[in-house]
C-alpha positions as CSV (number, residue, x, y, z in Angstrom):
1,M,-29.9,-97.2,-37.9
2,T,-26.9,-98.1,-35.7
3,R,-28.1,-99.4,-32.5
4,T,-26.9,-98.4,-29.0
5,S,-25.1,-101.4,-27.2
6,A,-27.2,-104.0,-25.5
7,V,-25.3,-103.3,-22.2
8,I,-26.2,-99.6,-22.3
9,M,-29.9,-100.3,-23.1
10,D,-30.0,-102.8,-20.4
11,Y,-28.8,-100.3,-17.9
12,Y,-31.4,-97.7,-18.9
13,N,-34.2,-100.3,-19.2
14,T,-33.6,-101.3,-15.6
15,E,-33.1,-97.9,-14.0
16,V,-35.8,-96.0,-15.9
17,V,-38.4,-98.9,-15.3
18,K,-37.6,-98.8,-11.6
19,M,-38.3,-95.1,-11.6
20,I,-41.5,-95.5,-13.5
21,S,-42.7,-98.3,-11.2
22,L,-42.0,-96.3,-8.1
23,K,-43.5,-93.0,-9.2
24,Y,-46.6,-94.3,-10.9
25,G,-47.1,-97.6,-9.2
26,F,-46.9,-99.7,-12.4
27,T,-45.9,-103.3,-12.3
28,P,-42.3,-103.8,-13.7
29,M,-43.8,-105.2,-17.0
30,Q,-46.3,-102.3,-17.3
31,A,-43.4,-99.8,-16.8
32,F,-41.2,-101.6,-19.2
33,R,-43.9,-101.7,-21.9
34,S,-44.6,-98.0,-21.4
35,F,-40.9,-97.1,-21.6
36,A,-40.2,-99.5,-24.5
37,D,-43.1,-98.1,-26.6
38,S,-41.9,-94.5,-26.1
39,E,-40.2,-92.1,-28.6
40,I,-37.5,-91.5,-26.1
41,H,-36.7,-95.2,-26.0
42,K,-36.4,-95.2,-29.8
43,M,-34.1,-92.2,-29.6
44,L,-32.0,-94.0,-26.8
45,S,-31.8,-97.1,-29.0
46,D,-30.4,-95.1,-32.0
47,K,-26.7,-94.5,-31.6
48,K,-26.7,-91.3,-33.7
49,Y,-28.5,-89.4,-30.9
50,E,-25.9,-90.2,-28.3
51,M,-28.6,-90.2,-25.6
52,W,-26.4,-92.3,-23.3
53,E,-24.7,-89.0,-22.3
54,F,-27.8,-88.4,-20.2
55,G,-28.2,-90.1,-16.8
56,A,-31.1,-92.3,-16.0
57,P,-33.0,-89.5,-14.2
58,A,-32.8,-87.3,-17.3
59,I,-34.0,-90.1,-19.5
60,F,-36.9,-90.6,-17.1
61,D,-37.7,-86.9,-17.3
62,M,-37.8,-87.1,-21.0
63,W,-40.1,-90.2,-20.8
64,E,-42.4,-88.4,-18.4
65,S,-42.3,-85.2,-20.7
66,E,-43.3,-87.3,-23.6
67,K,-46.2,-88.9,-21.6
68,I,-47.5,-85.5,-20.5
69,T,-46.9,-83.4,-23.6
70,G,-46.6,-86.0,-26.4
71,D,-43.0,-85.0,-27.2
72,P,-39.8,-86.0,-25.2
73,R,-38.2,-82.9,-26.5
74,N,-40.2,-80.8,-24.2
75,S,-38.0,-82.0,-21.4
76,L,-35.9,-79.5,-19.6
77,Y,-32.9,-81.6,-20.5
78,L,-33.4,-81.3,-24.2
79,R,-34.7,-77.7,-24.2
80,G,-31.7,-76.6,-22.3
81,D,-33.7,-74.7,-19.7
82,L,-31.7,-76.1,-16.7
83,S,-29.8,-73.5,-14.8
């Protein structure tokens, strides 16, 4: 696996963790652990998926979809249901 650059990962880790903390009231460490342990984080870390083309709000939506449904691919951003 070729890894996404550390600079890109740092950006998403910072932004998505803020969003998780604000919406769910998690401490930053709880939010980071939840994000870091997710499938979407693994996908974001793998350069072959090119997930950096999505903004932080979209990655947050994918994380949230994963938490609710068990699969980040249920996100509107990955299903292509956005109009």
